[in-house]
N, C-alpha and C positions, 0 to 999 in steps of 0.2 A: 264097691269101695268097703274097706274093712270099718267097723263102727269103733269110735274111740269114746271114753266117757264124757268128754266136752261136747260131743256133737249133739245136735238138737235135729231131731227127725219128726216130720209132720207129714203124715202118710207117704208119698213118695218123694218129699223133699229134705234133704239133708243139709243143715248148714253148721258152721263152726266159727268161733272167735278165736282166729290163730293167723299165723303167718301162712300164706298160700303154699310154700315150700314144705311145711309140715302136712298140710293137706294132700299133696301130690304124693309124698311118702307112702300114703295108705291107698293109692288108686292104681289098679293093675293097668298094665299096658294095653291099649287097643280095647279100651273097655267103655269108652264115651262116643255119643253120636254127633254131638254139635257143641262148639266153644263159641261163646259171645261175651265179651268184655270191654270193658272200658278201662284201660289201665291208666295209673297216675302218669301224667305226660311229663313231668320233669321240667317245669317251666318256672320262670319268675315271673309272677304276676304282678302286673302294674296297672293302677287305675288312677286318672285324675281326680276322681272322688273320694277315694280313701286308700289308706295304706295298711290297714288292719281291720279286721271285722269279726264279729261273731255270728253274722247273717248266714243263713244256710245257703245263699246266693254266692257266697265267696269264701266261707270258711272251708279249708282244706285245699285251697288253690293258692292263696296268699304265700309268695315267697316259696313256692312248691320245690324250688331248686332244680338244677340239672345234675346231668351226670348219672342218672339212673339206668341208662341203656344196658350196663352189665346184667343188672337185676332183671330187665324186662326180657333179655334174650334168655337168661335162666328160665323164666316162667314160659316164654314161646317155645321153647325146647321141650319143657314138659308138657305143654298142650299138645305138642306134635306126638310125643310118645304115648300120652293116654288116649288120643283120637283113634278111632278105627279107621282101618283104609277107607278111602272114598268118602270123606267127610268135609264139613266146612268149619271155617273160622271166621268170625267178624269181629273186627278189631277197630274201636274208635280212637280216632287220633284228631290232631289238628294239622292244618295245612303247613305249618312249620316244623312240623314232626315227622313227615312223610318221608322225606329223604334219609331220616336215620332209621324210622321204623321198618319201612319197605324192604331194605337191603337186609336187615336183621332178620326179619320174617323168612326171607328167603334163604338165608344161611341156616336156619332151622330147618328146612324142607319143604315150606310151603310154597304153593304156586299161585302168584297173585292173579285174579280175574278182573277185579273192578276196583276203582277207588270210588265208592259210592258217595253220593252228596245227600245228607239229610238236610233239607231246609227246614228249619225250626222257626224262623220268624222272630221279630221283637228285638232284633240287635243283640247286645251282649256286653259285657265289661271289657276293659282295655283301655288304650288311649282315647279318651273321648273327644279330642280335639283334633289330633294329628292323624288319625286312622279312619277307614270306613268302618261303620258297625259291623261286627260279625255276625252274619245271618244264616250260616250253616256250619256243620261239621261233617269231617270226612271219616266214612267207614270203610277201612280196607277188608275186602272180601277176597278169601283165600282159600283154596282147596289142599287136602291131603289126598293126592289120587284124583279121583274125577267123580263127581256125583251131580247128576241133572237136577236142576232146580223144580221144585213142586208147583203144581197149579194152585193158586190162591185166588178166591172170590171169582172163580171162572176164567182165569187169566194165566196163562204159561209163563209168558215172558214180560217181565215189568221193567220198566225204566231204570236206570242207575241211579237216577234223582228221584229221592222219596221225600214227602211232603207230610210231616206230622207235627203239630204245633207243640212247642215246648211247653213244660210246666210252668205256670205262673210263680214269679218269685216268692210271693207270699204262701204258696202251696209247697214249697220246695222242702223235703226232707234231709236232703244232701246236695252239695254244690254241684255235683255231675249228674243227678237225677234224671233218666231218660223217661219218656211217656211210654208206658205200658203198651199201647196200641203199636208203636214202633217195634218194640221188643217181640210182640207177638207176631207181628207180620214176618220178621226174619225168621223167627223159629218155625213158624208154618212153611216158609219157603225152602227150608234147609233140614227139615227132620221129619218123623212120623209119629204118630200116637204111640206112646210108651217109650219113646226113645229117652236117652240120657242127655241132659245138657249141663253144662259146667260154665261157671263163671268165678274165677279165682279173685275177683275183686267186687265183692256182694254189694257194697254200699248199703243203700237203705232196703234192699230186697227186691227192686222191680224185676230182675232177671228171673228171680225165683217165682214171683208171683206169674209173670208172663208164662213160664214153663207150666205152672199149676192150671192156669186158664186155658192152656192148649192141650192139656192131658199128657204132658211130657213129665218125666222124673227130672230131678235137679239135685247137684251137689255144688256147693260153693262155700266161700269163707270171706270173713271180714277182719282186719287186724284191729281196728279202734273199738275198744269195748263199748263205748257209748253208741257209734254208729251200728255196731252189731245189735244192740238192744234195740234200736229203731227198726231194725230189718225184722227181728224176731217178733217184735209187737205186730209189725205189718201183716206178717204172714199169719199171725193168729186171729186178726181181727178182718183182713180183707177178704 
């Protein structure tokens, strides 16, 4: 990746406060070993408890809006371009977005392998009286070409249902923050030491931290200056 003045590089971790489409312009085709991302879902959030909030649990998802599929398709196409042949993509989504996201990812060239279930526990936001408490998230697992999964903790073939406790709401730095242990597991399954991992929606920096913890290189970006500042601070202190 070509460095730019606004990039922050810490050892083998490069992050930037910018639109991911600008970041992609500086990344060579077929230069990345793994993509792992939690894109904006494009949902209209509703909770019986509140309509607006500055809490980390809901900030960033309230009235997130619909109709961002063209943008996500542009991002997915760029991910396909920058990934090397025979690599993996992990794409976090919701049950009600799979019917949009999966065909879009296919159009970009990816081959679906699993709709993984991340059992996170503790329920979640939403219609508190008219719907069951959401206790899981979906991770679409896709290939560009074909790459075998790695052995992790002495096991080659893991279930497509993974259980990692979500971060407690009072410890969240970002509404969509994922536990580092989950991200480290996925990175270990799908890449090797020294490989390059990309996340175009950096958030509070969890994927970057997981990449560093597993001996991988990383490149990613975050559009929000406030959230980017959190990610940068996390990488400097964790």
